[in-house]
C-alpha positions, 0 to 999 in steps of 0.5 A: 940182256946178255947170256953167257957164251954157250959151251960146246956140245959133246958132239962138237968136242967129240967126247966119248959120251957123245955116242949112245953106245958109250952112254949105255955102257957107262950105265951098265957098268954101275953095280945095282941091287936089281935091274929094271926088269926085276922091279917091273916084274915085281910090280906086275908090269913086265913086259912094259906095254903101251896103253894107247897113244894120245901124244905125238912128241916131235923133236924137230932138231938139236939146234939150240941157242943154249948149251945146258949142262944137263941136256939129254939131247946134247943140243946147242948152237953147234948142232945142225940136225933139223927136221925137214919140211918133208918129214913135218908133212909125214907128221901131219899125214900121221895126225890126219889118219889118227885120233892123236889129240896132242902134238908136243913140239920139242928140240933143241929150241924148236922155234929155231927150225925154219918150219916151226910156225908153219907146223904149229898152224897146220896142227892147229888147223887139224884141231890138235892141241899143241905144246911148245917146249920153250927155253924162254931165252929164245924169245929175246932173240931178234928173229923171235921177239914176236913169238909170244904173240904168235903162240897166243894167237894159235892157243899154244900151250907153252912149257918152259924150263926154269931149273931153279927159282933163284938165279944161282941155280938156274945159271949154274945149269944153263949159263950165266945170265939165263935166269934174268933172261928167262924172267924177261921171257916170262914177262913177255908171255904174261904180257900177251895173256899167258898165266893170267887165267885167259886159257893160255896155259903157261907151265914151268919145268924145274929139275934138280941142280945136282945129283938129287931127286926132285922135291914134291911137285905140289908144294914146290908149285905153291912156293914158286907161285908165291915167290916169282910173283912177289919177287919178279911179278911173274905168273904161271899156271903150273909147275912140273918137276922132272928128274934129270935123266942119266944120259948125254951131258948130265951123264958126263957131269955125273961121271966127272963129279964122281956121282954116277954110281950113287945117283943111279943107285938112288934112282933104282932104290926109289923105284915106285910101282905107281909111277912105273905104271904111268910112265909117259911112253905108254901113251906117247910116241916120239918122232926124231928129226929124221922121222924115226920113231921111238918110245920116248925122247930119252930112248931117241937119244940113246937110239933104242929102236921102237917095236913096230913101224920105224918111221913116222910116214909108216905110223900105224896106230893099231901097231903102236897102241899095244907095243912092247916098250924098249927099256933100260937102266935110264928108265929108273929116272922116270920111275923113281919117287913121285915119277917123272914125265914130260907132264911132271910128276906122275903120282 
């Protein structure tokens, strides 16, 4: 089953928006009726503070077998950034000295990191819940065809990106042939017990194709479950809706298509105080491939520094649990409408 040739990343093309500073400048140039600080202040949430720490999200690198048009990481086959064994060991040490319950592994395609399987087993050995953010097509590549069995044996929750339940939408965003390859990946996960009420949790993630806010998560989940099982024989446990963040390659598309100003205004006008109160950065900390700590994966890509310890080897739970979170205009993406997080809608 073939997948279209990946596009080059922003970094490989040396595109202006490969630089985080250029991305922040592009967002700052859009005229808005009010800033995020004003919206949060009106909701009684300024400054935005952490409210505990339950999740260690580990971005193990930017290497990926795909180059999706909406990718906020600017990941792809032409990227080389990859977490070292030493940095993984710092992550494990941080887990050992804290009560952080969940390890959320992301990338790139996290499975392409040579230490991925060892890290999964080590985290499970510490009794932590592990999430693998999988692009599905990686399961069809020769070195990774046994991954469904490995993930099942370690009781890893698998969260998979599938932008649209129809071929055209997914292929438009992720490349020709990705929809059919993704379905095959889902079937392989189903075959080892995922999505079948066995306790092996399989989650799909959808994000809009275009300059739109996501639809209602509960309604879409019911629709997708009916359609994917009836049309393709595929089962899953839950559907998460995620708003496209106006950074990196999605920001480039917004600017090139003339949608940037309208999209950012749409996000800002849809600010929801209830969603803002439950943004994921309040209970999560993100680890970059080099061990640097950030408030979330989006702040990581924009290189917005975290208030507190800067490296995972120095992770201090007390210092992080009530830290002030770095925010910017991109944060309107998580606070719009029903809210958006790595766990889907927040309201």
